[in-house]
FINU-815258 format. One record per residue (C-alpha): residue in one letter; x, y, z; residue number from 0. Coordinates in pm, whole numbers, plus 32768, in hexadecimal, padded with zeros to 4 digits. Layout:
a,X,Y,Z,NUM $
...
END
This chain:
m,8000,8000,8000,0 $
h,811F,80ED,8049,1 $
l,81A8,80BA,7EEC,2 $
g,8053,8102,7E52,3 $
m,8033,8246,7F13,4 $
t,8198,82A8,7EB6,5 $
l,8142,8273,7D47,6 $
t,8004,833F,7D76,7 $
r,80C3,8464,7E0C,8 $
a,81CD,844F,7CFB,9 $
r,80BF,8457,7BEE,10 $
q,8013,857E,7C96,11 $
a,815B,863C,7CC0,12 $
k,81AF,8608,7B51,13 $
r,8060,86A2,7AF5,14 $
g,8089,87B5,7BFA,15 $
e,7F46,8758,7CAB,16 $
i,7F9C,8706,7E14,17 $
a,7E53,86E7,7ED1,18 $
s,7E1B,86BF,8046,19 $
g,7D45,8587,8014,20 $
v,7E0E,847E,7F60,21 $
y,7D78,8343,7ECE,22 $
c,7E35,8232,7E1C,23 $
d,7D89,81F8,7CCE,24 $
d,7D78,80AF,7C12,25 $
s,7EA4,80FC,7B35,26 $
d,7F85,814E,7C5F,27 $
f,7F0E,8019,7D18,28 $
s,7F42,7F39,7BE7,29 $
r,80A1,7FC0,7BB4,30 $
s,80FB,7F8A,7D21,31 $
i,8076,7E24,7D1A,32 $
y,813D,7DE3,7BDB,33 $
i,827D,7E67,7C7E,34 $
v,8245,7D9F,7DBE,35 $
l,81F9,7C5B,7D05,36 $
c,8328,7C8D,7C23,37 $
c,8407,7CBA,7D56,38 $
y,8361,7B8D,7DF7,39 $
e,83B5,7AB3,7CC9,40 $
h,851E,7B2B,7CD5,41 $
v,8533,7ACB,7E44,42 $
r,84A9,7971,7DF3,43 $
l,85B2,794A,7CE5,44 $
l,86C9,79B7,7DCF,45 $
m,864E,78CB,7EDA,46 $
s,864C,77AA,7DE4,47 $
v,87C1,77D6,7DA1,48 $
a,882B,7817,7F0A,49 $
p,894B,7742,7F87,50 $
t,88F2,75F6,8025,51 $
g,88CB,7609,819B,52 $
t,8835,7765,8192,53 $
t,8705,777B,8273,54 $
w,85D6,783D,81FC,55 $
y,84A2,7868,82D3,56 $
i,8375,788A,81F1,57 $
k,8216,7823,8252,58 $
d,8183,781C,80F4,59 $
i,822C,78BD,7FCA,60 $
n,80DE,78EC,7F17,61 $
i,8032,79A3,8036,62 $
i,804B,7AF7,7F8C,63 $
y,7F7A,7A73,7E6A,64 $
l,7E73,79F2,7F5F,65 $
f,7E73,7B44,800D,66 $
i,7E3E,7C03,7EC6,67 $
d,7D33,7B10,7E4B,68 $
d,7C74,7B37,7F90,69 $
l,7C56,7CB1,7F71,70 $
p,7B17,7D39,7ED7,71 $
e,7B2E,7E0B,7D99,72 $
r,7B0D,7F47,7E6D,73 $
f,7B90,7F4A,7FD0,74 $
t,7C03,8035,80E1,75 $
t,7D4F,8033,8195,76 $
e,7CA2,7FA3,82C5,77 $
e,7C14,7E82,81F8,78 $
a,7D6B,7E38,8165,79 $
l,7E0A,7E3A,82BE,80 $
k,7CFB,7D51,833E,81 $
a,7D3F,7C60,821D,82 $
d,7EB3,7C7D,826B,83 $
d,7E6A,7C15,83D2,84 $
i,7DB2,7AE0,8356,85 $
y,7EDA,7A69,8288,86 $
g,7FE2,7AD9,837E,87 $
y,80B7,7B61,8262,88 $
g,8117,7CB3,82F4,89 $
END
């Protein structure tokens, strides 16, 4: 969510329209999800080539996908945090 809001502010600043009420629109949210999932896939790749004997503590590497799939099309920050609590991701 922080990345989405950062992208929102950057987009607004570029247009010169900084408002007091800031809302992450669909394009900013989609871009942030794309960036996060891309980074996630890179981490999975790096973990797959880690030296033998390295210990990684991961509950479920696909939990972020479950978290995103569980969110409604439109949601508030509070709803996202509640879903995060259910999955124990954050």
